[in-house]
Residue, then its C-alpha position, 0 to 999 in steps of 0.5 A: x747704474x751704480x747702487x749704494x752697497x749698503x742699501x742697494x738704492x740707486x745713487x744720483x749720477x753726475x749731471x754730465x752722465x745723464x740724458x738731457x731733460x730737454x729731450x722731453x717735450x714739456x721741458x724743451x724750453x729749459x736753458x742748458x743751465x737750467x737743464x744741468x741744474x735740475x739733472x743734478x737732482x735726478x738719477x737714472x734707472x735701468x730696467x730689464x724687459x718685463x721688469x716693473x717700474x712702479x706697481x698699481x696703488x704704489x704710493x711713490x710720487x717720482x716722475x719718469x722720462x723714458x730715455x731708451x726702450x719702451x714702458x707700458x702702463x697697464x691695469x691688471x684685473x686678474x692673473x693673465x688679464x690686463x688692459x693696456x692704457x698706453x705705451x711710452x718711448x724715448x722723450x715721453x713723460x709718465x708718472x706725473x699724475x701721482x706727483x700732481x694729485x698726491x694719490x696712489x699710482x692709478x696703473x702699473x708701469x712695466x718695461x716692454x723692452x730693456x729700458x732706461x728712465x730719468x727719475x725726477x723726484x716729486x719735489x724737483x718736479x714741483x720746483x720746476x713747475x713753480x719756477x717755469x710757467x711755460x713748463x706747467x702750461x705745456x704739461x696741462x696741454x699734454x694732460x688735455x691731449x691724454x684726456x681727449x685720447x681717453x675719451x676716444x677710447x671710452x667712445x670706442x668701447x661704448x659704440x664699437x663691437x670687438x672687431x671694429x675696436x680691433x680695426x680702430x686699434x690697428x689704425x691708431x697704432x700704425x704709421x704710414x709706410x715710408x714708400x709713399x703708398x697708402x699702406x700703414x704698418x705696425x713695427x715691430x708687430x704686436x702678437x695677438x695677445x697684446x692686441x687683445x689687451x688693447x681692445x679688451x678682448x680674448x686672444x682667440x677672438x683677435x686671432x679669428x678676426x686677424x685671420x679673416x682680415x688676412x683672407x680679405x687681403x686687408x692685413x698682412x703679417x710679416x716677421x717685421x711688421x703688421x701691414x695694413x694693406x687697405x687702411x681706407x677700407x678699415x676706416x670705412x667699416x668703422x664709420x659704417x658701424x658708428x652710423x648704424 
């Protein structure tokens, strides 16, 4: 991406060089003409892996759509300690909360891999919402879905111990394997430190439990994936823990 030589700030790019907004679910109903009109008022930003997009309590109000790579929302409590609030990939929208309530950022946003985002200035975002009721409704539905997911996470923290939170996270982050069997996979595989950040535990605790699951042949780790060999059993253990 080009930058202003005197200020170093990003320059808006011509609309025809930008990805479409309609690749994001809440903007899927835009016409091609509307898409081009809004894109002309946006710009792109490229990040390297590990680079911060926005910091916690930052007062910026821009909204972002992930075009390539992965962005993670995190809360940092101290050096080396953080909680992962969510991960966002191509087509996902993020940063909308500050644009809506005009308050500081509630989490830091960081690139997990090299990434590109479309930056929608707050005023442009507001213009779209005012002019397109269907976009506003779809956004409300997305926010409701995220609230429900957060409620599930709070319930998990309240009612499950560490190992059962790990089982739940493994199931939540996995997808069905393409071979038609019962196994599920997490690909690319997360390291134990990342799993620990997801469940609010130490890396050592996660490592011990993952080793135990491997001995029980419930989980297998390869160079490309974490394989859940028996996801039904993991679900069963979570149910028993909640009933007990």
